[in-house]
Structure formats: C-alpha cells, structure tokens
C-alpha positions as CSV (number, residue, x, y, z in Angstrom):
1,X,-11.4,-25.0,1.6
2,X,-10.9,-25.5,-1.5
3,X,-11.2,-22.4,-4.0
4,X,-13.3,-22.5,-7.4
5,X,-12.0,-21.4,-10.7
6,X,-14.0,-18.5,-10.2
7,X,-12.2,-16.9,-7.0
8,X,-9.1,-17.7,-8.7
9,X,-10.1,-15.6,-12.1
10,X,-11.4,-12.8,-9.5
11,X,-8.1,-12.8,-7.4
12,X,-6.3,-12.7,-10.6
13,X,-8.0,-10.0,-11.9
14,X,-7.9,-7.7,-9.2
15,X,-4.0,-8.2,-8.5
16,X,-3.6,-7.2,-12.1
17,X,-5.9,-3.7,-11.4
18,X,-3.9,-3.2,-8.3
19,X,-0.6,-3.4,-10.5
20,X,-2.1,-1.4,-13.4
21,X,-2.8,1.6,-10.8
22,X,0.3,1.9,-9.1
23,X,2.0,4.1,-12.0
24,X,-1.6,6.3,-11.7
25,X,-0.6,6.7,-8.0
26,X,2.9,7.2,-8.5
27,X,1.6,10.3,-10.6
28,X,-0.4,11.4,-8.2
29,X,2.0,11.6,-5.9
30,X,4.5,13.2,-8.2
31,X,2.0,15.9,-9.4
32,X,0.8,16.6,-5.4
33,X,4.3,17.1,-4.6
34,X,4.9,19.9,-7.2
35,X,2.3,21.6,-5.6
36,X,3.2,20.7,-2.0
37,X,6.8,20.2,-1.8
38,X,6.1,18.5,1.9
39,X,4.7,15.6,0.1
40,X,8.2,14.2,-1.1
41,X,8.9,13.6,2.1
42,X,7.0,10.8,3.2
43,X,6.6,8.5,0.0
44,X,7.8,5.5,1.9
45,X,4.7,5.7,4.4
46,X,2.7,6.2,1.4
47,X,3.1,2.8,0.5
48,X,3.3,0.9,3.7
49,X,7.4,1.7,4.3
50,X,8.0,3.3,7.8
51,X,12.2,3.1,7.6
52,X,13.0,3.4,11.5
53,X,9.9,3.5,13.3
54,X,10.4,1.9,17.0
55,X,9.6,-1.9,17.3
56,X,6.4,-2.7,18.9
57,X,6.4,-4.2,22.2
58,X,4.6,-7.7,22.4
59,X,0.8,-7.1,23.4
60,X,-0.6,-7.4,26.9
61,X,-3.6,-9.1,27.7
62,X,-5.9,-7.2,30.4
63,X,-8.1,-9.5,32.6
C-alpha cells in the first residue's frame, strides 16, 4: 500500500513531537526522583529497557 504525502507529513510531525518530548519526560523523572528516591532505580524500565529480564519461552497453542 502506497502512503500519501499527508501520511508521510503526519508521521514526520508525530516523530518530531515525540523526540521533542523526551527531555520533558527526563525532567519529570528527575523531579519525581527527588521526591521519591525509589524512582531513580528503574529508569530503564520507564523507557522499555529491562536489562536482565528472563527470556520468554516459545508460545504454545492450545486447541
């Protein structure tokens, strides 16, 4: 399916807004961390990085 110019522009705008908001989220995490020190411990999880998370097993289909 070929994307139109409007879809490309909207995707670019969406991506630009998300990249612009990253510093805001970092500021929020720092501010929250000063109020609750436990917030500093799991920053990676807030951005989708779980480090040494156990590997998921192969899904099994139940019939």
